[in-house]
C-alpha positions as CSV (number, residue, x, y, z in Angstrom):
1,X,106.7,109.9,62.4
2,X,105.1,111.6,65.5
3,X,105.5,110.4,69.3
4,X,102.9,111.5,71.8
5,X,103.2,111.1,75.8
6,X,100.1,110.0,77.6
7,X,100.1,110.3,81.5
8,X,97.9,108.8,84.2
9,X,97.3,112.5,85.1
10,X,94.9,112.5,82.2
11,X,93.1,109.2,82.6
12,X,90.5,109.8,79.9
13,X,93.3,110.2,77.1
14,X,95.5,107.3,78.7
15,X,92.5,104.9,78.6
16,X,91.9,105.8,74.8
17,X,95.8,105.5,74.1
18,X,96.0,102.2,75.9
19,X,92.8,101.2,74.0
20,X,94.3,102.0,70.6
21,X,97.7,100.2,71.5
22,X,95.9,97.0,72.5
23,X,93.9,97.1,69.3
24,X,97.0,97.5,67.2
25,X,98.6,94.7,69.1
26,X,101.7,96.3,70.3
27,X,102.8,93.8,72.8
28,X,103.6,90.1,73.1
29,X,100.6,88.2,74.1
30,X,100.8,87.0,77.6
31,X,103.8,88.8,78.7
32,X,104.1,91.7,81.0
33,X,103.4,94.5,79.0
34,X,100.0,93.2,77.8
35,X,98.7,92.3,81.3
36,X,100.2,95.8,82.7
37,X,98.3,97.8,79.9
38,X,95.0,96.1,80.7
39,X,95.3,96.4,84.2
40,X,96.4,100.2,84.1
41,X,93.2,100.7,81.7
42,X,91.1,98.9,84.1
43,X,92.3,100.8,87.1
44,X,92.2,104.2,85.4
45,X,88.5,103.4,84.7
46,X,87.4,102.4,87.9
47,X,89.7,104.4,90.7
48,X,91.1,107.8,88.4
49,X,91.6,109.7,91.8
50,X,94.5,107.6,93.0
51,X,96.9,108.7,90.5
52,X,96.8,112.5,91.3
53,X,99.1,112.3,94.4
54,X,102.0,109.9,92.8
55,X,104.4,110.0,89.8
56,X,102.2,109.3,87.0
57,X,102.2,105.9,84.7
58,X,103.7,107.2,81.3
59,X,103.0,105.8,77.8
60,X,104.7,106.9,74.8
61,X,103.4,105.9,71.7
62,X,105.2,106.3,68.0
63,X,102.9,106.9,65.1
64,X,104.6,106.2,61.5
65,X,103.9,108.6,58.6
66,X,100.3,107.1,58.0
67,X,99.4,107.9,61.8
68,X,99.6,104.0,62.9
69,X,101.1,103.2,66.1
70,X,104.4,101.4,65.6
71,X,106.2,101.6,68.8
72,X,105.6,102.0,72.4
73,X,107.2,102.5,76.1
74,X,105.5,102.2,79.2
75,X,107.1,103.6,82.3
76,X,105.4,102.2,85.8
77,X,106.2,104.3,88.8
78,X,107.9,102.1,91.4
79,X,107.5,104.3,94.6
80,X,109.5,101.8,96.9
81,X,112.6,102.8,95.3
82,X,111.8,106.3,93.5
83,X,112.4,104.5,90.2
84,X,110.5,103.8,87.1
85,X,110.1,100.2,85.4
86,X,110.3,100.6,81.6
87,X,108.9,98.4,79.2
88,X,109.1,98.6,75.4
89,X,107.7,97.0,72.4
90,X,108.1,98.0,68.6
91,X,106.0,96.0,65.6
92,X,108.6,93.4,64.4
93,X,108.4,95.0,60.8
94,X,109.7,98.3,62.2
95,X,112.4,97.3,64.5
96,X,115.9,98.6,64.0
97,X,114.6,102.0,62.4
98,X,114.9,104.1,65.9
99,X,111.4,103.8,66.9
100,X,112.1,102.4,70.0
101,X,114.7,104.6,71.0
102,X,112.0,107.6,70.0
103,X,109.5,105.7,72.3
104,X,111.9,106.0,75.6
105,X,112.8,109.5,74.8
106,X,109.2,110.3,74.6
107,X,108.7,109.1,78.1
108,X,110.5,112.2,79.3
109,X,112.0,110.4,82.3
110,X,115.7,111.4,81.6
111,X,116.4,112.5,84.8
112,X,115.6,108.8,86.2
113,X,117.8,107.4,83.6
114,X,120.8,109.6,84.4
115,X,120.3,108.8,88.1
116,X,120.1,104.9,87.0
117,X,116.6,104.9,88.6
118,X,115.2,102.7,86.0
119,X,114.5,98.9,85.9
120,X,113.9,97.3,82.7
121,X,112.1,94.0,81.5
122,X,114.0,91.8,79.0
123,X,112.0,90.3,76.4
124,X,113.1,89.0,73.3
125,X,116.6,88.3,72.0
126,X,118.2,91.5,71.6
127,X,116.5,93.4,74.5
128,X,119.4,93.5,76.8
129,X,121.5,95.2,73.8
130,X,118.9,97.6,73.0
131,X,118.4,98.8,76.6
132,X,122.1,99.0,77.0
133,X,122.5,101.2,74.2
134,X,119.5,103.3,74.5
135,X,119.3,104.0,78.4
136,X,122.9,102.5,79.4
137,X,121.9,99.7,82.0
């Protein structure tokens, strides 16, 4: 297993990572995560210089032993309250194996988590419990 972090400070690599995540369908169709990934990719392709002066968007991707992406976490900066919004997805067949927890750790935003400066989106049943155990909120 390998975890990689991509940020909007390196737009080319983040665009490639988002494209890979979308190709492997690491999202629930029609939910916030898929919309946000598409919007961030489009924005990075068109206005890359915008991100140099703010907290970066962060995407953590967990790869299995065959180098296939199995889990992601996306951290969106929320400047109005100095926080990050976190969204997570793990392939259904790979859940309850620690991949989601690894993807959140891979975001490297522990200081925001410790200060309770994290907003999370709940999706499927079990999300509330997962976020409670993983980031304490």
